[in-house]
C-alpha positions in Angstrom: 1.2 -61.6 -267.4 0.9 -64.6 -269.8 3.0 -66.7 -267.5 0.9 -65.6 -264.5 -2.3 -66.6 -266.3 -0.8 -69.9 -267.3 0.2 -70.6 -263.8 -3.2 -69.7 -262.5 -4.8 -72.0 -265.1 -2.6 -74.9 -264.1 -3.4 -74.4 -260.4 -7.1 -74.3 -261.2 -6.9 -77.5 -263.3 -5.0 -79.2 -260.5 -7.6 -78.1 -257.9 -10.4 -79.4 -260.2 -8.7 -82.7 -260.6 -8.2 -83.1 -256.8 -11.8 -82.1 -256.3 -12.9 -84.7 -258.7 -10.8 -87.4 -257.0 -12.2 -86.4 -253.6 -15.7 -86.4 -254.8 -15.3 -89.9 -256.3 -13.6 -91.2 -253.2 -16.3 -89.8 -251.0 -18.8 -92.4 -252.2 -18.4 -96.0 -250.9 -16.6 -98.1 -253.4 -17.4 -101.8 -253.8 -14.5 -104.1 -254.5 -14.9 -107.8 -255.2 -12.3 -110.1 -253.7 -11.6 -113.6 -255.2 -10.3 -116.2 -252.8 -9.3 -119.8 -253.3 -8.5 -120.2 -249.6 -11.0 -118.9 -247.1 -9.9 -120.6 -243.8 -6.1 -120.6 -243.5 -4.5 -118.3 -241.0 -3.0 -116.3 -243.9 -6.3 -115.9 -245.7 -8.0 -114.8 -242.5 -5.3 -112.3 -241.7 -5.6 -110.7 -245.2 -9.3 -110.6 -244.8 -9.2 -109.0 -241.4 -6.8 -106.3 -242.7 -9.2 -105.5 -245.6 -12.5 -105.7 -243.8 -11.6 -104.5 -240.3 -9.0 -101.8 -241.2 -9.0 -100.7 -244.8 -12.8 -100.7 -245.2 -13.1 -98.3 -242.3 -10.1 -96.2 -243.2 -11.2 -95.6 -246.8 -14.9 -96.1 -246.7 -14.9 -99.0 -249.1 -16.9 -102.2 -249.1 -15.3 -105.6 -249.9 -17.5 -108.3 -251.2 -15.8 -111.7 -250.8 -16.4 -114.7 -253.0 -16.9 -118.1 -251.5 -13.9 -120.4 -251.5 -13.1 -121.1 -255.1 -11.9 -124.5 -256.5 -11.8 -123.9 -260.3 -11.9 -121.4 -263.1 -15.6 -121.8 -263.5 -16.1 -120.7 -259.9 -13.9 -117.6 -260.6 -16.0 -116.6 -263.6 -19.3 -117.0 -261.6 -17.9 -115.0 -258.7 -16.9 -112.1 -261.1 -20.3 -112.2 -262.6 -21.7 -111.7 -259.1 -19.4 -108.8 -258.5 -20.5 -107.1 -261.7 -24.2 -107.6 -260.7 -23.4 -106.0 -257.3 -21.9 -102.9 -259.0 -18.3 -103.6 -257.9 -15.9 -101.2 -259.5 -12.9 -103.5 -259.2 -11.7 -107.0 -258.4 -8.7 -108.0 -256.3 -7.8 -111.6 -256.9 -6.2 -114.1 -254.5 -7.3 -116.9 -256.8 -5.2 -118.1 -259.7 -6.9 -121.0 -261.5 -7.2 -118.9 -264.7 -6.0 -115.3 -264.3 -6.0 -114.5 -268.0 -9.7 -115.4 -268.1 -10.3 -113.2 -265.1 -8.5 -110.2 -266.7 -10.5 -110.6 -270.0 -13.8 -110.9 -268.1 -13.1 -107.8 -266.0 -11.8 -105.8 -269.0 -14.9 -106.6 -271.0 -17.1 -105.5 -268.2 -15.1 -102.3 -267.7 -14.1 -103.0 -264.1 -10.6 -102.9 -262.8 -8.6 -106.1 -262.0 -5.6 -106.5 -259.7 -3.5 -109.5 -258.6 -2.8 -109.7 -254.9 0.3 -111.6 -253.4 1.2 -113.0 -256.8 2.4 -112.3 -260.3 1.6 -113.1 -263.9 4.0 -115.1 -265.9 6.3 -113.0 -268.2 4.2 -114.1 -271.2 0.9 -113.2 -269.6 2.2 -109.8 -268.5 3.3 -109.0 -272.1 -0.2 -109.8 -273.3 -2.1 -107.8 -270.7 0.2 -105.0 -269.5 -1.5 -102.4 -271.7 -5.1 -103.4 -270.9 -6.9 -100.3 -269.6 -8.6 -102.1 -266.7 -5.6 -104.2 -265.7 -4.1 -102.5 -262.6 -1.3 -104.9 -262.2 0.3 -107.3 -259.6 2.2 -106.8 -256.4 3.7 -109.8 -254.8 6.7 -112.1 -254.7 8.3 -112.4 -258.2 9.4 -115.9 -259.3 13.0 -114.9 -258.5 11.9 -114.0 -254.9 10.0 -117.3 -254.6 13.1 -119.2 -255.8 15.4 -117.4 -253.4 12.9 -118.0 -250.5 13.2 -121.8 -251.1 16.9 -121.6 -251.6 17.5 -119.7 -248.3 15.3 -122.1 -246.4 17.3 -125.2 -247.4 20.6 -123.4 -247.1 19.8 -122.4 -243.5 19.7 -126.1 -242.5 22.5 -127.3 -244.8 24.8 -124.7 -243.3 24.0 -126.2 -239.8 25.3 -129.6 -241.0 22.0 -131.3 -241.7 22.0 -133.7 -244.6 18.6 -135.6 -244.7 15.6 -133.7 -245.9 11.9 -134.3 -246.6 9.8 -132.0 -248.8 6.1 -131.1 -249.0 5.5 -129.9 -252.6 2.0 -128.5 -252.1 0.8 -127.3 -255.5 3.7 -128.7 -257.5 1.6 -131.4 -259.1 -0.9 -128.8 -260.2 1.9 -126.7 -261.8 1.5 -123.8 -259.3 4.4 -121.6 -260.4 5.3 -120.2 -257.0 5.4 -123.6 -255.4 7.6 -125.0 -258.2 10.0 -122.1 -257.9 10.3 -122.5 -254.1 10.9 -126.2 -254.5 13.5 -125.5 -257.2 15.2 -123.1 -254.9 15.4 -125.8 -252.2 16.9 -128.4 -254.7 19.3 -125.8 -256.1 20.7 -125.1 -252.6 21.2 -128.9 -252.2 23.0 -129.1 -255.5 25.2 -126.2 -254.9 26.1 -127.3 -251.3 26.1 -131.0 -251.9 29.7 -131.1 -253.0 31.5 -131.8 -256.3 29.3 -133.4 -259.0 26.1 -132.9 -257.0 23.0 -132.8 -259.2 19.3 -133.4 -259.2 18.4 -136.0 -261.9 21.3 -134.7 -263.9 20.3 -131.0 -263.5 23.0 -128.9 -261.9 21.7 -125.3 -262.1 18.7 -123.3 -261.3 17.2 -123.2 -264.8 17.7 -126.9 -265.5 16.1 -127.9 -262.1 13.1 -125.6 -262.8 12.7 -127.2 -266.2 13.0 -130.7 -264.8 10.2 -130.1 -262.2 7.9 -128.7 -264.9 8.6 -131.7 -267.1 7.9 -134.2 -264.3 5.1 -132.5 -262.4 6.7 -133.8 -259.3 9.9 -134.3 -257.4 12.0 -137.5 -257.0 13.8 -138.5 -253.9 17.4 -139.6 -253.8 21.0 -138.6 -253.2 22.1 -135.1 -254.2 25.8 -135.3 -253.6 26.5 -135.5 -249.9 22.9 -134.6 -249.2 19.7 -136.6 -249.6 16.0 -135.9 -250.2 14.7 -138.9 -248.3 10.9 -138.3 -248.7 8.5 -136.2 -250.8 4.8 -135.6 -250.8 2.9 -133.3 -253.2 -0.7 -132.3 -253.7 -3.6 -131.6 -251.5 -5.7 -134.8 -251.5 -6.9 -134.6 -247.9 -7.8 -138.3 -247.9 -6.6 -141.1 -245.7 -3.9 -142.3 -248.1 -2.5 -138.7 -248.4 -2.4 -138.2 -244.6 -0.8 -141.6 -244.4 2.0 -140.4 -246.7 2.5 -137.3 -244.6 2.8 -139.4 -241.4 5.2 -141.8 -243.2 7.4 -138.9 -244.3 7.7 -137.6 -240.7 8.6 -141.1 -239.6 11.3 -141.7 -242.3 14.5 -143.0 -240.8 17.1 -140.4 -240.4 15.0 -137.4 -241.6 16.1 -134.2 -239.9 14.1 -131.4 -241.6 10.9 -131.1 -243.7 10.9 -128.2 -246.1 7.5 -127.1 -247.3 6.5 -124.8 -250.1 3.4 -123.7 -248.1 0.8 -124.8 -245.6 3.5 -126.7 -243.6 1.9 -126.3 -240.2 -1.7 -126.9 -241.5 -0.8 -130.3 -243.1 2.2 -131.5 -241.0 2.0 -129.9 -237.6 0.1 -132.7 -236.0 2.6 -135.3 -237.2 5.7 -133.2 -236.4 4.5 -132.4 -232.8 6.6 -134.4 -230.3 9.1 -135.6 -232.9 12.7 -134.5 -233.4 12.0 -133.4 -237.0 12.3 -129.7 -237.7 9.6 -128.1 -239.8 10.2 -125.1 -242.1 7.5 -123.4 -244.1 6.3 -120.5 -246.2 3.2 -118.9 -244.6 2.2 -115.7 -242.7 2.8 -113.9 -239.5 -0.4 -114.9 -237.8 -1.2 -115.9 -234.2 -1.6 -119.6 -235.3 1.9 -119.6 -236.8 3.2 -117.9 -233.7 1.8 -120.6 -231.4 3.3 -123.2 -233.7 6.7 -121.6 -233.3 6.4 -121.1 -229.6 5.4 -124.8 -229.1 8.3 -126.0 -231.1 6.3 -127.4 -234.0 7.5 -124.7 -236.4 11.3 -124.0 -236.6 11.6 -121.6 -239.6 9.1 -119.4 -241.4 9.3 -117.2 -244.4 6.1 -115.3 -244.2 3.9 -112.6 -245.5 2.6 -110.0 -243.1 -1.1 -109.2 -243.1 -0.8 -105.7 -244.5 1.4 -106.8 -247.4 -1.8 -106.6 -249.4 -2.1 -102.9 -248.7 -0.2 -101.5 -251.7 -2.3 -103.4 -254.3 -5.4 -102.0 -252.6 -3.9 -98.5 -253.0 -3.2 -99.1 -256.7 -6.7 -100.4 -257.2 -8.3 -97.5 -255.3 -6.4 -95.0 -257.3 -7.4 -96.6 -260.6 -11.1 -96.7 -259.7 -10.8 -93.0 -258.8 -9.3 -92.0 -262.1 -5.7 -91.9 -261.1 -4.1 -95.2 -262.2 -0.4 -95.8 -261.5 1.3 -96.9 -264.7 5.0 -97.2 -265.5 6.8 -94.8 -267.8 5.6 -96.7 -270.9 2.0 -96.6 -269.7 2.0 -100.3 -268.6 0.3 -102.0 -265.6 2.2 -102.6 -262.4 4.5 -105.6 -262.0 6.2 -105.1 -258.6 8.1 -107.6 -256.4 7.4 -107.9 -252.7 9.1 -110.5 -250.5 8.9 -112.2 -247.1 10.0 -111.7 -243.5 11.9 -114.7 -242.1 11.7 -115.8 -238.4 13.8 -118.6 -237.0 12.7 -118.4 -233.3 9.7 -117.4 -231.2 11.1 -114.2 -229.9 11.9 -113.0 -233.4 8.4 -114.0 -234.6 6.8 -112.0 -231.7 8.9 -109.0 -232.5 7.8 -109.1 -236.2 4.1 -109.7 -235.3 4.0 -106.7 -233.0 4.6 -104.4 -236.0 1.6 -105.7 -237.9 -1.6 -106.0 -236.1 -4.1 -106.4 -239.0 -7.0 -104.5 -237.6 -5.5 -101.9 -235.2 -1.9 -101.0 -236.1 -1.0 -102.7 -239.3 2.4 -102.4 -241.1 0.8 -100.1 -243.6 -1.5 -97.6 -241.8 -3.7 -95.1 -243.6 -1.2 -92.4 -242.7 1.5 -94.3 -244.7 -0.8 -95.2 -247.6 -2.3 -91.7 -248.0 1.0 -90.6 -249.4 0.3 -92.8 -252.4 -3.5 -92.6 -252.6 -4.5 -89.7 -254.8 -3.8 -87.8 -258.0 -0.3 -87.3 -259.3 1.4 -90.3 -257.7 4.4 -91.3 -259.8 5.3 -94.8 -260.8 8.8 -94.4 -259.5 7.7 -93.2 -256.1 5.1 -96.0 -255.7 7.6 -98.6 -256.8 10.1 -97.4 -254.3 7.4 -97.6 -251.6 6.5 -101.2 -252.5 10.2 -102.2 -252.5 10.5 -101.3 -248.9 9.0 -104.5 -247.6 11.6 -105.8 -245.2 10.9 -105.8 -241.5 13.5 -103.0 -240.8 12.2 -100.9 -243.7 8.6 -101.2 -242.5 9.6 -100.2 -239.0 11.3 -97.1 -240.5 8.2 -96.3 -242.5 6.1 -96.3 -239.4 8.3 -93.9 -237.5 
């Protein structure tokens, strides 16, 4: 009898918890979204998935910031979210993430990092903060491997003369530095005996050299050569002139870019014999670039890749945060899809229509949105990010 009473009690408690979750979820939840990029094809794809699919599927309201250019703008945007009664912030902006976490924690609203990660040091500091949900995105190891694989793809085809667009390397954007380091490491490892970059001959030494310099030097790397490099986002005549000059460099075969390759170099590459490889997203604009021959290789995020971090944030707001076995915030890796031809790009894109049939549908995410979701089950779900795994999830 005692066991029966205990079982009934447990069942009633569970039903009450589920009832509370449902009641909280029934009201429209406001979530603020910080963006430092509001107009790229990637940013627009992420926004379409949130506002045209997720907002309707889960009856939430996303309030977007204006395009942000510094930490002060991030702070002001979060202040605006607080005034507008947002219960959480999902951040695509990384000028000062520690300050963002502190600000949200002080205000008692949840904070999550989308498509990125904290540094190891930052995670150690903030992992046990009550209102820090966590981060889901490419780890620095994944970023490094993405750059490595891109360069190796062309080196293995026999190409030897490369250009590189370093994007945010001069601003010490970690993911861009790690992608660039991956490219250089592939050149060192495949450049023959004695190949090195400024004396550095391994992953960690090359990463350290880039952080020390805040840029990348051209020159021979064994049998290979980095013949041209442009970093930063100046968007002035001199900067555009450097990009045009890089495309016109004698003997250049491929330009490897850490991001925004089509946006900044597409017009110069069009009609040339130079191949362009980039890290971006599976969007119609990138598909057109690949179809027209401007883009040759793309490691890309899919629009719904920001679905899992929404689920984690949604659960936290509704009183069901997903924490690891030590009670710490999420820090989960999520990688890219790689397309090397237009047909492959089209096949991948068909699996992820951001506002009608995304990679992560509500049917899939409902398995992880609610009470009692374990960290291990959620982590296993996030880890299934490859194209084939997504196809399998949707069956």
